[in-house]
C-alpha beads as a LAMMPS data file, in Angstrom:
LAMMPS data file: protein, C-alpha beads

219 atoms
218 bonds

1 atom types
1 bond types

-500.0 500.0 xlo xhi
-500.0 500.0 ylo yhi
-500.0 500.0 zlo zhi

Masses

1 110.0

Atoms # bond

1 1 1 -0.009 0.002 -0.027
2 1 1 3.057 2.253 0.452
3 1 1 3.380 3.133 -3.197
4 1 1 -0.367 3.979 -3.711
5 1 1 -1.503 7.644 -3.990
6 1 1 -3.728 8.987 -1.185
7 1 1 -7.440 8.737 -2.108
8 1 1 -7.816 12.386 -0.986
9 1 1 -5.804 15.139 0.535
10 1 1 -5.455 15.615 4.312
11 1 1 -7.518 18.431 5.746
12 1 1 -6.598 19.998 9.089
13 1 1 -9.495 20.756 11.405
14 1 1 -10.295 24.493 11.621
15 1 1 -12.850 24.554 14.423
16 1 1 -12.485 27.536 16.699
17 1 1 -15.019 28.177 19.538
18 1 1 -16.819 31.536 19.426
19 1 1 -17.148 33.741 22.441
20 1 1 -20.719 32.431 22.943
21 1 1 -19.562 28.879 22.814
22 1 1 -16.754 29.597 25.324
23 1 1 -19.339 30.886 27.716
24 1 1 -21.534 27.960 27.149
25 1 1 -18.639 25.545 27.663
26 1 1 -17.542 27.149 30.908
27 1 1 -21.037 27.025 32.305
28 1 1 -21.230 23.317 31.301
29 1 1 -17.910 22.711 33.030
30 1 1 -19.256 24.291 36.196
31 1 1 -22.405 22.242 36.325
32 1 1 -20.886 19.480 38.356
33 1 1 -19.799 21.943 41.014
34 1 1 -21.920 24.227 43.182
35 1 1 -19.878 26.053 45.756
36 1 1 -17.856 23.022 46.622
37 1 1 -20.649 20.390 46.330
38 1 1 -20.281 17.890 43.620
39 1 1 -23.393 16.496 42.158
40 1 1 -21.963 13.157 41.101
41 1 1 -25.444 11.647 40.512
42 1 1 -26.287 14.143 37.783
43 1 1 -26.309 12.087 34.581
44 1 1 -24.926 14.735 32.399
45 1 1 -22.395 16.245 34.770
46 1 1 -18.658 15.929 34.026
47 1 1 -16.411 14.657 36.645
48 1 1 -14.698 17.555 38.344
49 1 1 -11.247 16.289 37.233
50 1 1 -12.391 15.959 33.595
51 1 1 -13.882 19.551 33.803
52 1 1 -10.565 20.789 35.147
53 1 1 -8.736 18.939 32.379
54 1 1 -10.728 20.827 29.770
55 1 1 -10.371 24.142 31.605
56 1 1 -6.554 23.767 31.651
57 1 1 -6.516 22.824 28.038
58 1 1 -8.253 26.125 27.142
59 1 1 -6.199 28.208 29.539
60 1 1 -2.719 26.891 28.802
61 1 1 -3.225 25.774 25.106
62 1 1 -1.398 22.551 25.787
63 1 1 -2.234 19.072 24.619
64 1 1 -4.556 16.847 26.598
65 1 1 -1.898 14.099 27.127
66 1 1 0.485 16.712 28.695
67 1 1 -2.214 17.957 31.116
68 1 1 -3.384 14.502 32.109
69 1 1 0.282 13.553 32.848
70 1 1 0.885 16.782 34.869
71 1 1 2.617 15.888 38.159
72 1 1 2.917 18.118 41.225
73 1 1 6.618 17.526 40.997
74 1 1 6.588 19.433 37.658
75 1 1 4.685 22.455 38.979
76 1 1 6.181 25.373 40.898
77 1 1 3.382 27.287 42.406
78 1 1 5.694 29.939 43.775
79 1 1 7.404 30.718 40.514
80 1 1 4.132 30.031 38.486
81 1 1 5.769 27.596 36.227
82 1 1 4.926 24.086 34.872
83 1 1 7.997 22.215 33.506
84 1 1 6.776 19.531 31.174
85 1 1 9.209 16.623 30.742
86 1 1 10.186 15.813 27.133
87 1 1 8.674 12.268 27.652
88 1 1 5.219 13.904 27.684
89 1 1 5.777 16.232 24.845
90 1 1 4.688 15.369 21.293
91 1 1 8.021 16.606 19.990
92 1 1 10.066 14.956 22.734
93 1 1 11.576 18.174 23.991
94 1 1 11.041 19.671 27.488
95 1 1 8.682 22.613 27.568
96 1 1 8.148 25.263 30.280
97 1 1 4.508 26.745 30.503
98 1 1 4.031 29.882 32.543
99 1 1 0.930 29.651 34.795
100 1 1 -1.441 32.621 34.758
101 1 1 -2.917 33.730 38.070
102 1 1 -6.193 32.130 37.245
103 1 1 -4.540 28.740 36.405
104 1 1 -2.722 29.117 39.780
105 1 1 -5.979 29.457 41.617
106 1 1 -7.382 26.381 39.989
107 1 1 -4.276 24.369 40.844
108 1 1 -4.219 25.564 44.356
109 1 1 -7.914 24.564 44.780
110 1 1 -7.146 21.174 43.378
111 1 1 -4.158 20.673 45.602
112 1 1 -6.262 21.503 48.608
113 1 1 -8.730 18.742 48.055
114 1 1 -6.147 15.976 47.239
115 1 1 -4.258 13.712 49.614
116 1 1 -0.723 15.038 50.396
117 1 1 0.771 12.009 48.605
118 1 1 -1.088 12.576 45.393
119 1 1 1.394 12.392 42.468
120 1 1 -0.853 13.724 39.647
121 1 1 -2.693 16.901 39.527
122 1 1 -5.673 14.985 37.866
123 1 1 -5.255 11.887 39.966
124 1 1 -8.901 10.812 39.445
125 1 1 -9.377 11.902 35.794
126 1 1 -6.281 10.393 34.054
127 1 1 -8.163 7.289 32.772
128 1 1 -9.135 7.583 29.052
129 1 1 -12.309 5.695 29.922
130 1 1 -13.427 8.476 32.306
131 1 1 -13.012 11.018 29.445
132 1 1 -14.840 9.014 26.755
133 1 1 -18.167 10.759 27.399
134 1 1 -16.788 14.288 27.219
135 1 1 -17.693 14.951 23.550
136 1 1 -21.319 13.732 23.856
137 1 1 -21.900 15.739 27.115
138 1 1 -20.410 18.926 25.671
139 1 1 -22.009 18.698 22.293
140 1 1 -25.430 19.153 24.023
141 1 1 -24.563 22.860 23.989
142 1 1 -21.680 23.075 21.516
143 1 1 -22.120 21.172 18.237
144 1 1 -19.170 19.540 16.516
145 1 1 -16.991 19.856 19.716
146 1 1 -13.614 18.148 20.032
147 1 1 -11.221 18.746 23.026
148 1 1 -8.354 19.634 20.738
149 1 1 -10.492 22.519 19.540
150 1 1 -9.577 24.293 22.914
151 1 1 -5.887 24.485 21.949
152 1 1 -6.765 25.978 18.585
153 1 1 -9.196 28.372 20.276
154 1 1 -6.567 29.509 22.738
155 1 1 -4.011 30.111 20.001
156 1 1 -6.542 32.045 17.908
157 1 1 -7.560 34.156 20.990
158 1 1 -3.970 35.084 21.673
159 1 1 -3.617 36.050 18.017
160 1 1 -6.686 38.210 18.310
161 1 1 -5.178 39.986 21.294
162 1 1 -2.142 40.924 19.239
163 1 1 0.281 38.260 20.362
164 1 1 2.841 37.705 17.755
165 1 1 2.618 34.385 15.888
166 1 1 6.180 33.552 16.841
167 1 1 5.309 33.792 20.600
168 1 1 2.135 31.698 20.057
169 1 1 4.284 29.110 18.461
170 1 1 6.503 29.173 21.561
171 1 1 3.501 28.802 23.802
172 1 1 2.375 25.821 21.683
173 1 1 5.905 24.301 21.815
174 1 1 6.109 24.189 17.957
175 1 1 9.683 23.431 16.977
176 1 1 11.269 26.394 15.046
177 1 1 13.449 24.659 12.334
178 1 1 14.436 27.991 10.638
179 1 1 18.078 29.088 10.650
180 1 1 17.142 31.694 13.222
181 1 1 15.579 29.114 15.326
182 1 1 18.695 27.018 15.289
183 1 1 20.934 29.884 16.555
184 1 1 18.403 31.630 18.803
185 1 1 18.389 29.649 22.114
186 1 1 16.466 32.170 24.202
187 1 1 13.487 30.715 26.079
188 1 1 11.114 33.696 25.635
189 1 1 9.675 32.845 29.060
190 1 1 8.446 36.272 29.913
191 1 1 6.858 36.767 26.493
192 1 1 5.047 33.359 26.922
193 1 1 3.885 34.476 30.394
194 1 1 2.494 37.730 29.101
195 1 1 0.745 35.922 26.184
196 1 1 -0.890 33.360 28.556
197 1 1 -1.755 36.124 31.211
198 1 1 -3.460 38.171 28.628
199 1 1 -5.400 35.206 27.189
200 1 1 -6.487 34.238 30.741
201 1 1 -7.844 37.707 31.435
202 1 1 -9.734 37.665 28.051
203 1 1 -11.137 34.281 28.798
204 1 1 -12.379 35.455 32.252
205 1 1 -13.986 38.450 30.494
206 1 1 -15.738 36.297 28.001
207 1 1 -16.858 33.687 30.437
208 1 1 -18.082 36.215 33.089
209 1 1 -20.211 38.278 30.723
210 1 1 -23.255 36.424 32.088
211 1 1 -22.012 34.363 35.000
212 1 1 -19.217 34.393 37.518
213 1 1 -16.292 32.061 37.029
214 1 1 -16.130 29.405 39.649
215 1 1 -13.273 27.212 40.739
216 1 1 -13.407 23.362 40.663
217 1 1 -14.257 22.444 44.200
218 1 1 -12.961 25.562 45.865
219 1 1 -12.482 25.654 49.671

Bonds

1 1 1 2
2 1 2 3
3 1 3 4
4 1 4 5
5 1 5 6
6 1 6 7
7 1 7 8
8 1 8 9
9 1 9 10
10 1 10 11
11 1 11 12
12 1 12 13
13 1 13 14
14 1 14 15
15 1 15 16
16 1 16 17
17 1 17 18
18 1 18 19
19 1 19 20
20 1 20 21
21 1 21 22
22 1 22 23
23 1 23 24
24 1 24 25
25 1 25 26
26 1 26 27
27 1 27 28
28 1 28 29
29 1 29 30
30 1 30 31
31 1 31 32
32 1 32 33
33 1 33 34
34 1 34 35
35 1 35 36
36 1 36 37
37 1 37 38
38 1 38 39
39 1 39 40
40 1 40 41
41 1 41 42
42 1 42 43
43 1 43 44
44 1 44 45
45 1 45 46
46 1 46 47
47 1 47 48
48 1 48 49
49 1 49 50
50 1 50 51
51 1 51 52
52 1 52 53
53 1 53 54
54 1 54 55
55 1 55 56
56 1 56 57
57 1 57 58
58 1 58 59
59 1 59 60
60 1 60 61
61 1 61 62
62 1 62 63
63 1 63 64
64 1 64 65
65 1 65 66
66 1 66 67
67 1 67 68
68 1 68 69
69 1 69 70
70 1 70 71
71 1 71 72
72 1 72 73
73 1 73 74
74 1 74 75
75 1 75 76
76 1 76 77
77 1 77 78
78 1 78 79
79 1 79 80
80 1 80 81
81 1 81 82
82 1 82 83
83 1 83 84
84 1 84 85
85 1 85 86
86 1 86 87
87 1 87 88
88 1 88 89
89 1 89 90
90 1 90 91
91 1 91 92
92 1 92 93
93 1 93 94
94 1 94 95
95 1 95 96
96 1 96 97
97 1 97 98
98 1 98 99
99 1 99 100
100 1 100 101
101 1 101 102
102 1 102 103
103 1 103 104
104 1 104 105
105 1 105 106
106 1 106 107
107 1 107 108
108 1 108 109
109 1 109 110
110 1 110 111
111 1 111 112
112 1 112 113
113 1 113 114
114 1 114 115
115 1 115 116
116 1 116 117
117 1 117 118
118 1 118 119
119 1 119 120
120 1 120 121
121 1 121 122
122 1 122 123
123 1 123 124
124 1 124 125
125 1 125 126
126 1 126 127
127 1 127 128
128 1 128 129
129 1 129 130
130 1 130 131
131 1 131 132
132 1 132 133
133 1 133 134
134 1 134 135
135 1 135 136
136 1 136 137
137 1 137 138
138 1 138 139
139 1 139 140
140 1 140 141
141 1 141 142
142 1 142 143
143 1 143 144
144 1 144 145
145 1 145 146
146 1 146 147
147 1 147 148
148 1 148 149
149 1 149 150
150 1 150 151
151 1 151 152
152 1 152 153
153 1 153 154
154 1 154 155
155 1 155 156
156 1 156 157
157 1 157 158
158 1 158 159
159 1 159 160
160 1 160 161
161 1 161 162
162 1 162 163
163 1 163 164
164 1 164 165
165 1 165 166
166 1 166 167
167 1 167 168
168 1 168 169
169 1 169 170
170 1 170 171
171 1 171 172
172 1 172 173
173 1 173 174
174 1 174 175
175 1 175 176
176 1 176 177
177 1 177 178
178 1 178 179
179 1 179 180
180 1 180 181
181 1 181 182
182 1 182 183
183 1 183 184
184 1 184 185
185 1 185 186
186 1 186 187
187 1 187 188
188 1 188 189
189 1 189 190
190 1 190 191
191 1 191 192
192 1 192 193
193 1 193 194
194 1 194 195
195 1 195 196
196 1 196 197
197 1 197 198
198 1 198 199
199 1 199 200
200 1 200 201
201 1 201 202
202 1 202 203
203 1 203 204
204 1 204 205
205 1 205 206
206 1 206 207
207 1 207 208
208 1 208 209
209 1 209 210
210 1 210 211
211 1 211 212
212 1 212 213
213 1 213 214
214 1 214 215
215 1 215 216
216 1 216 217
217 1 217 218
218 1 218 219
């Protein structure tokens, strides 16, 4: 089969959530949480860990596998940094993600409800089986939804805010194979932090137009 031509060209998915869909999604993610009380018996409620998984995907613009593999040992809450090991990265290279103040609040709230010996941030939501129903539950409000759309939405949102494409690529951990990329070894950490902080504030503005943003199981 290797020598046969492809029956059709590959098309990349272009789905980006609108502001209205972002608001609907955030409300959906908060449905399983009401001032710290989780309604686990609600048939359409997402598990709190799965809801947090989706929130972090939208806020940080990282891949789902990287977020599900996030360990507390990789997170520095004081320096507001998440150091992703190369083993978790699609390109195999270590990646540093600055944490916006809002992401920091979500992580601190999650840390407060976990056992001190917990290794993973999403200890109870790492199983793929637990995330299989995400699309069906979210599609009730947002048609044609896929979790990876959140990464594309975040990147597009940063571009809309005036963040340079070069910095967005750094946030997304895209490998720069140009001659300049080979010689420029600067980490652009502060530029990435500014981009993610700006996106976080914009996301809060969008999501709080009609309802207050709530943490996952705040205490």
